N, C-alpha and C positions, 0 to 999 in steps of 0.2 A: 529807351532807357532813359534819353535825355527829359523826354516828357513825363516820365514816373518821377524822377530826380526832382524836377522843378515843380510838378504839380502836386505830388504826394510824397513828399521827402521820407514820412513816416513809414512807407509801405517799401518793404525790402522784395528781392528776388531770389531765387536760385539758379543762377544762370550756369548750366551745364549743357553740354550738347545733349544730354538726354531729356533735358526740360525745354529746350527750344524747338516749336513744331513749325512747319512751313505751311500755309493754308494754300489751298488751290490755286490761287492767285498770285503765288510766292511771296504773301505777305507773311513775315516771321511773327510767331506769337510765343509769348513767355507761358510756360504752362504752371510754374511755381512761385507763389508769392507769400509772404510773410509780413506780420506787422509787429513793430518792436525794436529791438537792435538792429541799428543799422550803422554802417559806417561807409562813407563814400571812398575810402581806401580798399576796404573789401571788395565794393562793388566793381571798382576798377580790375582789381586782382582777378575777380570772379569772370571778367569780361575777356580778359588777356588768356586765360587756360583754354577756354573754347576755340578762341582765335588759332592758338597752336594747334588744338586737337583736330580742327577742320583742315589743317594742312597735312596731316596724316590720314585723313579721312578715317580716324578712329581705330586705325590700325595700331595695335598696341603692341610695342618691342619689348616685353617683359624684362630682358636682359638690359635694355639701355634705359628704360623709363622706370625701372624699379616698380612697375604698377602703381605709381602715385603721380599726383600733380606735380608735387615738388621734384620727382624724378624727370618728368616730362619736360619742366621749365630748366632743370639743370641741362639736360641734354641738348636742348635748343640752343642754351648758351655756350654750351661747347662747340657746337658746330657752326655757330653764325659768325660772322656771314660767309665764311669760306667753303664749308661742306655741307650745303642744306640738302643738295640733290639726294644725299643719303637718307634723310628724313620725311621729304615730302613724297606724297602719295606716288608710287609709280604710274597709276592710272591717268595723273594729269597729264595733259599733252603740253610738255613745257617748250613754249618757243622762247626766244632770248627775252621778249616783251614780258610774257606770262611769268616767267622766272624771276624777272625783277619786280614784277607787282607782287608775287608771292613772297619775295624776300622783304618787301616793305611791310605788307601784314606781319609777316613773324617778326619784323623789327616793332611793330605797334604792340603785338602780343607781349614780347620781351620787356618793352617799356611799362606796359600795364602792370606785370607781374613783379617788376623791380620794387623790392621793399624799401628802398632809400626814400625817405621823405622829399628830400630836396629835388627829385626827380619825378615826383607822383604827378601824373596827368589828369586834367578832369574830364568830364564826358564830353563837354564842347570842343576841347582840343582833339579829343579822340574823332569825334565826329568830323571835325574839319580835315583830319588826315586821311581818314576812310573816304570822305567826299572827293577828295583831291586824286586819292588813286582811283576811284571809281570814274571821275572825269578823264583821267587819262586813257582808263581802257577804251572809254567811249571815243575818244579822238583817235587812237591806235586803229579801233577797229573800222573807223570811218576812212582814215586814211588807207589802211589795206583795202577795203571794199574798192576804192576809188583807184588804187594802182592795179588791181586785178581787173578790173574792168576799162582800163585806160585806153586799150584799143577798140572799144566799142565794139568789141565782137567780130571783127574783122578777120578774115582769114588771108594770111599773104601767100599768094602762089609765086612760084618761080616759073618764068616764062623761058 
């Protein structure tokens, strides 16, 4: 998205969970493009909605989301930050760390969908936040792996 914004600002994209594909090597691909009317505010908003949708894994609770993007955003705002377990896909294996990371991602999604001009993020700021969260995931995964192998596979026997 940053590349498109910087290199071809006149090219827009329709960023929805249904228009983002994942290549076999896990490379994301955006399937819908358009030329013409583009607004960085719209692009930022259009990024935030799929972030929130991914947390629910597309599981739509019609009574909560009112079947609309605005309803989805409203529902997340109501439950953020204290009651997010209700909205996060129950198939996610949430440890304390992964829950905190999901909460940060939801926070980014909510910031992107905030219509207040004074709080509007740039794609660069969003990229920095996502990179920070991703780096924290890698550090935690490495620490957890080291801790689980700390005894070197030795078995302790009582004599």
